C-alpha positions in Angstrom: 261.9 166.3 48.4 265.2 165.2 47.0 267.2 168.2 46.0 269.4 168.4 42.9 272.9 169.9 43.2 272.6 172.4 40.3 273.0 175.9 41.7 275.5 177.9 43.8 274.7 177.7 47.5 277.7 179.6 49.0 279.4 182.3 47.0 282.3 182.7 49.5 283.2 179.0 49.4 283.0 179.2 45.6 285.3 182.2 45.5 287.8 180.4 47.8 287.7 177.4 45.5 288.4 179.6 42.4 291.4 181.2 44.1 292.8 177.8 45.2 292.4 176.3 41.8 294.0 179.4 40.1 297.0 179.2 42.5 297.6 175.5 41.9 296.8 175.4 38.2 293.8 173.1 38.4 291.4 173.0 35.5 288.2 170.9 35.8 287.1 168.7 32.9 283.5 168.7 32.0 281.5 165.4 32.2 281.1 165.6 28.5 284.9 165.6 28.1 285.1 162.5 30.3 282.5 160.8 28.0 284.2 162.1 24.8 287.8 163.0 25.6 288.4 164.0 22.0 286.8 167.2 23.1 289.7 167.9 25.6 291.7 171.0 24.4 294.8 170.2 22.4 297.0 172.1 24.7 296.0 169.9 27.6 296.6 166.8 25.5 300.1 168.1 24.7 300.8 168.5 28.4 299.5 165.0 29.2 302.2 163.4 27.0 304.6 164.1 29.8 302.4 162.9 32.7 302.2 159.4 34.1 298.8 157.8 34.6 299.1 157.6 38.3 301.0 160.9 38.8 299.5 163.3 41.5 299.0 165.9 38.8 295.8 168.0 38.2 296.1 167.2 34.5 295.1 163.7 35.3 291.6 164.8 36.0 291.4 164.7 32.2 292.2 161.0 32.3 289.1 160.2 34.2 287.7 158.3 31.3 287.3 154.8 30.0 289.1 155.9 26.8 292.7 156.3 28.0 295.4 154.6 26.0 296.5 151.5 27.9 299.9 152.8 28.9 301.5 154.0 32.2 302.8 157.3 30.9 302.1 159.8 28.1 299.1 158.1 26.6 296.2 160.0 25.2 292.8 158.6 24.1 291.4 155.9 21.9 288.5 153.4 22.2 287.3 152.3 25.6 289.4 149.6 27.2 287.9 146.2 27.2 288.6 142.5 26.9 286.4 139.9 25.2 286.7 136.4 26.7 286.5 133.5 24.3 284.2 130.5 24.7 287.3 128.4 25.5 287.4 130.2 28.8 283.7 131.0 29.6 282.2 127.8 28.2 279.2 129.7 26.7 278.3 130.8 23.3 277.3 134.3 24.4 280.0 136.9 23.9 281.2 138.1 27.3 283.0 141.5 27.4 284.6 143.1 30.4 285.3 146.9 30.6 288.8 147.4 32.0 289.2 149.8 34.9 292.9 149.5 35.3 293.6 152.3 32.9 292.1 155.0 35.1 294.3 157.0 37.4 294.6 154.9 40.6 293.9 151.8 38.5 290.1 151.7 39.1 287.1 153.5 37.7 286.0 154.6 41.1 288.1 157.7 40.6 285.3 158.8 38.2 282.5 158.1 40.7 284.4 160.2 43.3 284.8 163.0 40.8 281.0 162.9 40.2 280.5 163.6 43.9 283.3 166.2 44.6 283.3 168.4 41.5 279.6 169.4 41.8 280.1 170.5 45.4 283.1 172.6 44.5 281.5 174.4 41.6 278.4 175.2 43.6 280.2 176.4 46.8 279.1 173.3 48.8 282.8 172.4 49.5 285.5 174.9 50.4 288.9 173.3 49.6 290.7 175.9 51.8 288.7 174.8 54.9 287.0 171.4 54.4 288.4 167.9 54.2 286.7 165.4 52.0 285.7 162.2 53.8 285.5 159.1 51.6 283.7 156.1 53.2 284.3 152.9 51.2 285.3 149.3 51.1 288.3 150.1 48.9 288.6 151.7 45.5 286.1 154.6 46.1 288.1 156.0 49.0 291.3 155.6 46.9 289.7 157.5 44.0 288.3 160.1 46.3 291.7 160.6 48.0 293.3 161.0 44.6 290.7 163.5 43.4 291.0 165.5 46.6 294.8 165.7 46.3 294.8 166.9 42.7 291.9 169.3 43.4 293.7 171.1 46.1 292.3 169.7 49.3 292.9 167.0 51.9 291.1 163.7 52.4 290.0 161.3 55.1 289.7 157.7 53.9 287.5 155.2 55.8 287.6 151.5 55.0 287.4 148.2 56.8 290.6 146.9 58.5 290.7 143.6 56.6 290.9 145.1 53.1 294.1 144.4 51.1 297.4 145.8 52.2 297.9 147.6 48.9 294.9 149.9 49.6 296.2 151.1 52.9 299.8 151.5 51.8 298.9 153.6 48.7 296.5 155.9 50.7 299.1 156.6 53.4 302.4 156.5 51.5 301.5 158.0 48.1 298.5 160.3 48.8 299.3 161.1 52.4 295.6 160.8 53.3 294.3 160.4 56.8 293.2 156.7 57.0 290.6 155.3 59.4 290.3 151.5 59.5 287.0 150.3 60.8 286.1 146.9 62.1 285.6 144.0 59.8 285.8 143.2 56.1 284.0 143.9 52.9 280.5 143.3 54.4 280.9 145.6 57.4 279.4 148.7 55.9 277.4 149.8 58.9 280.6 150.3 60.9 281.7 152.7 58.2 278.4 154.6 58.5 278.8 154.7 62.3 282.3 156.3 61.9 280.7 158.9 59.5 278.2 159.9 62.2 281.0 160.3 64.7 282.9 162.6 62.2 279.8 164.6 61.5 279.4 165.3 65.3 283.0 166.0 66.1 284.7 167.5 63.0 282.9 170.4 61.5 285.8 170.8 58.9 284.8 167.5 57.3 282.3 166.9 54.5 281.3 163.3 53.9 280.9 162.0 50.4 279.1 158.7 51.0 279.1 156.8 47.7 276.1 154.8 48.8 273.8 157.9 48.9 275.6 160.4 46.6 273.8 160.6 43.3 276.9 162.0 41.7 278.2 158.5 41.9 275.4 157.0 39.8 275.1 160.0 37.5 278.7 159.7 36.5 278.3 156.0 35.6 275.0 156.6 33.8 276.6 159.2 31.6 280.2 158.0 31.3 280.2 154.2 31.8 276.9 153.7 30.0 278.2 155.6 27.0 281.5 153.8 27.0 279.7 150.4 26.9 277.5 151.6 24.0 280.7 152.5 22.2 282.2 149.1 22.8 279.0 147.4 21.7 279.0 149.4 18.4 282.6 148.2 17.8 281.7 144.5 18.3 278.2 144.1 17.0 277.4 142.1 13.9 274.4 141.9 11.7 272.3 140.0 14.2 273.9 141.1 17.5 272.0 142.5 20.4 273.1 144.0 23.7 271.6 141.3 25.8 272.7 141.9 29.3 274.7 144.2 31.6 276.2 142.8 34.8 277.4 144.8 37.7 278.2 144.0 41.3 275.9 146.1 43.3 278.4 147.6 45.8 277.5 151.2 46.1 275.0 150.9 43.2 276.9 153.5 41.2 278.2 151.3 38.4 274.9 149.5 37.9 273.4 152.9 37.0 275.0 152.4 33.6 272.2 149.9 33.0 269.7 152.8 33.2 271.5 154.4 30.3 271.8 151.2 28.4 268.0 150.6 28.8 267.5 153.8 26.7 269.4 152.2 23.7 268.5 148.5 24.3 265.0 148.4 26.0 265.0 144.6 26.4 268.5 144.4 28.0 268.7 142.3 31.2 270.3 144.4 34.0 271.8 142.0 36.5 273.0 142.7 40.0 275.8 140.5 41.3 276.6 139.9 44.9 278.5 137.4 47.1 276.8 134.1 48.0 278.2 134.5 51.5 276.2 137.7 51.9 273.2 137.5 49.6 271.4 140.6 50.7 269.4 141.2 47.5 268.8 137.5 46.7 267.2 136.5 50.0 267.8 139.3 52.6 271.0 137.4 53.6 274.0 138.5 55.6 277.5 137.4 56.3 281.2 138.0 55.4 282.9 137.5 52.1 286.1 138.1 50.2 285.0 139.8 46.9 286.6 143.1 47.6 284.8 146.2 46.3 281.1 145.2 46.7 280.2 146.2 50.3 276.8 145.0 51.2 274.2 144.0 53.9 272.1 146.9 52.8 270.5 148.4 49.7 272.3 151.7 48.6 270.1 154.8 48.5 271.3 155.5 44.9 270.2 152.1 43.5 267.3 152.4 41.1 265.9 149.0 41.9 263.1 149.3 39.4 265.7 148.9 36.6 267.2 145.7 38.0 266.0 142.5 36.3 268.0 139.7 37.9 270.1 139.1 41.0 272.9 136.6 41.1 275.1 135.4 44.0 278.7 134.2 43.5 280.7 132.0 45.8 283.7 133.9 46.9 285.8 130.7 47.0 285.4 130.4 43.2 286.6 134.0 42.8 289.7 133.3 44.9 290.5 130.1 43.1 290.1 131.8 39.7 292.3 134.7 40.9 295.1 132.1 41.2 294.3 130.4 37.9 294.5 133.7 36.1 297.7 135.0 37.8 299.9 132.0 38.6 302.4 130.6 36.1 301.0 127.0 36.2 297.5 128.5 35.7 298.7 130.3 32.5 300.4 127.1 31.2 297.3 125.1 31.7 295.1 127.6 29.9 297.6 127.7 27.0 297.4 123.9 26.8 293.7 124.3 26.4 294.2 126.3 23.2 293.5 129.7 24.7 295.3 132.5 22.9 298.4 133.8 24.6 297.3 137.4 24.2 294.2 136.7 26.2 296.2 134.9 28.9 298.6 137.8 29.1 295.6 140.1 29.8 293.8 138.1 32.5 295.7 140.1 35.2 293.5 143.0 34.2 290.6 141.4 36.0 290.4 141.9 39.7 288.4 139.9 42.3 285.1 141.7 41.7 285.6 141.5 38.0 286.0 137.7 38.3 282.7 137.7 40.2 281.1 139.7 37.4 282.4 137.3 34.9 280.8 134.3 36.7 277.5 136.2 36.9 277.7 136.8 33.2 278.2 133.1 32.6 275.2 132.3 34.9 273.1 134.9 33.0 274.1 133.4 29.6 273.2 129.9 30.8 269.9 130.9 32.4 268.6 132.8 29.4 270.1 130.3 26.9 271.9 133.1 25.1 273.6 132.5 21.8 276.6 134.0 19.9 274.4 136.8 18.8 274.1 138.0 22.4 276.6 140.4 23.8 277.0 140.6 27.6 279.0 143.5 29.0 280.3 143.6 32.5 282.9 145.4 34.5 286.5 144.8 35.8 286.6 147.6 38.3 290.3 147.1 39.0 293.0 144.6 38.1 294.7 141.7 39.9 297.7 144.1 40.4 295.7 145.4 43.4 295.6 141.9 45.0 299.2 140.6 44.8 299.2 140.3 48.6 296.0 138.1 48.4 297.7 135.7 45.9 300.6 135.5 48.4 298.2 134.8 51.3 296.5 132.1 49.3 299.8 130.4 48.6 300.7 130.5 52.3 297.3 129.0 53.1 296.9 126.5 50.3 300.4 125.8 49.2 302.1 126.2 45.8 299.9 126.3 42.7 300.3 123.5 40.2 298.8 122.0 37.1 296.4 119.7 38.9 295.0 122.6 40.9 294.6 124.6 37.7 292.6 121.8 36.1 290.3 121.6 39.2 289.8 125.4 39.3 289.0 125.7 35.6 286.6 122.8 35.5 284.8 123.5 38.8 284.9 127.3 39.1 284.4 128.4 35.5 283.1 125.6 33.3 281.1 124.2 36.3 279.2 127.5 36.8 275.5 126.8 36.9 272.4 129.0 36.7 271.8 128.6 40.4 271.6 131.1 43.2 270.0 133.7 40.9 266.5 135.2 40.7 264.5 137.0 38.1 262.8 139.9 39.8 259.1 140.5 39.6 257.7 144.0 40.3 256.9 142.9 43.8 260.4 141.6 44.3 261.9 144.9 43.2 259.6 146.8 45.5 260.6 144.5 48.4 264.3 145.2 47.8 263.6 149.0 47.6 261.7 148.8 50.9 264.8 147.4 52.5 266.3 150.9 52.1 264.0 152.0 55.0 265.9 150.2 57.6 269.3 151.6 56.7 268.4 155.0 55.4 265.4 156.2 57.3 265.9 154.4 60.7 269.7 154.6 60.8 270.8 157.4 58.5 268.1 160.1 59.0 266.5 160.1 55.5 262.9 161.1 55.1 260.2 158.6 54.3 258.8 161.0 51.7 262.2 160.9 49.9 262.2 157.1 50.0 258.7 157.0 48.4 259.8 159.6 45.8 262.5 157.3 44.6 259.9 154.6 44.0 256.8 156.5 42.8 258.2 159.6 41.1 258.6 158.7 37.4 260.8 161.6 36.6 263.2 161.7 39.6 265.8 159.2 38.3 266.0 160.9 34.9 266.4 164.3 36.6 269.1 162.9 38.9 271.1 161.3 36.1 270.9 164.4 33.9 272.2 166.8 36.5 275.5 166.6 34.6 274.1 169.0 32.0 273.9 171.8 34.6 277.2 170.7 36.1 279.0 171.2 32.8 277.7 174.7 32.5 278.9 175.5 36.0 282.3 173.8 35.3 282.7 176.1 32.3 281.8 179.1 34.4 284.3 178.0 37.1 287.1 177.5 34.6 286.3 180.9 33.2 286.7 182.5 36.6 290.1 180.9 37.2 291.3 182.0 33.7 293.5 179.0 33.4 292.1 177.6 30.2 292.6 180.9 28.5 296.1 181.1 29.8 297.2 177.8 28.3 
């Protein structure tokens, strides 16, 4: 049976963690504080006014929230960060809103998913920061978030990611965090090679504990409670008299972010939860495989933590469209063309907040709006995990490959890649379709990764298991408060 992480398993490791945190002045935020940062103690807020968003500072654990002020230093909290794209860009009547991940420490929301995995292990004695290293297998942002969390939580990290990921990822991990970095074969789609390296580490390095985002329920629990609530808050800010929360779009990736759809289902039962993937590797759409360039959505398998029963639609996005839009949104001639089309300059200035996977999510949102014939009363929310600031080297590579960007290319890219988006390469999932996708977990998780068939069946047939997994955070918050009490640091502020 699947076990919850909700009680102390090793008192000695817990004691070591308490001493390490006390020595280094590390206070853990509760998950409730990350959902509602107005609950953060005032004395911590006062200290944050002198701390940069990306500083390697334990206080930045209190900035693991969607509600940071959009500033590089000294900001506190406000409404969740988002951008609503006008019809002049999307070509559809439905209101398409992107949640902005840039304003998390590290510049991506994955730092929250990693916190949801590491913090529960520390407060239950499952991870000893004086002995263990945290291993973060990822195709990019998750290992960056995990390495950051490890550093500010008093331990060391090992980052595993494919060798063909962007230069910015590798440089930051090595030069800023000082993490050990292991580059595995391949690109975004080569997840199995990452898993193989994890098995090698398990067998050869007893000081390492692996936090695999694809099977760590702390990942999906964090998004259910934090991302889901932030989307609800944004919807309440935007809704009109006849508005409805019509759809939620998420690249599947580790299937952490899509868990926000499970939360949204509790407030909008008829919402369409849409899983987005690359057309070049359409694993959910038609059991496909291949390589693609939409960084951040590793695939060719179904993550253990994906509650497939709650997924209504699958879409597949051409990665060539994403790369062309990346240039349109970030090149001078692209901006000038968009302005000539009557698009507000403030919107244009903020397009850099959308990274490659965010562009893919935007295109899936357009597909969804067209397929379901949505109107201006329908609000679609999706995610910009990170910003184009993470992919400047990709823009340079595209220039070297394709040549200088110009007005003619901007026209082509806008007309073909955005306005030309069609409701193709997508599928509404029947019950049998969902079960077929769930059954694909067998080949990765039972045959390759040592999971039990009983657990696989529990994830499908047990009607209470997902609710229990998502609501572990209630016990975690109690344990976090007890942990902070033992360090005495909150009282000493």
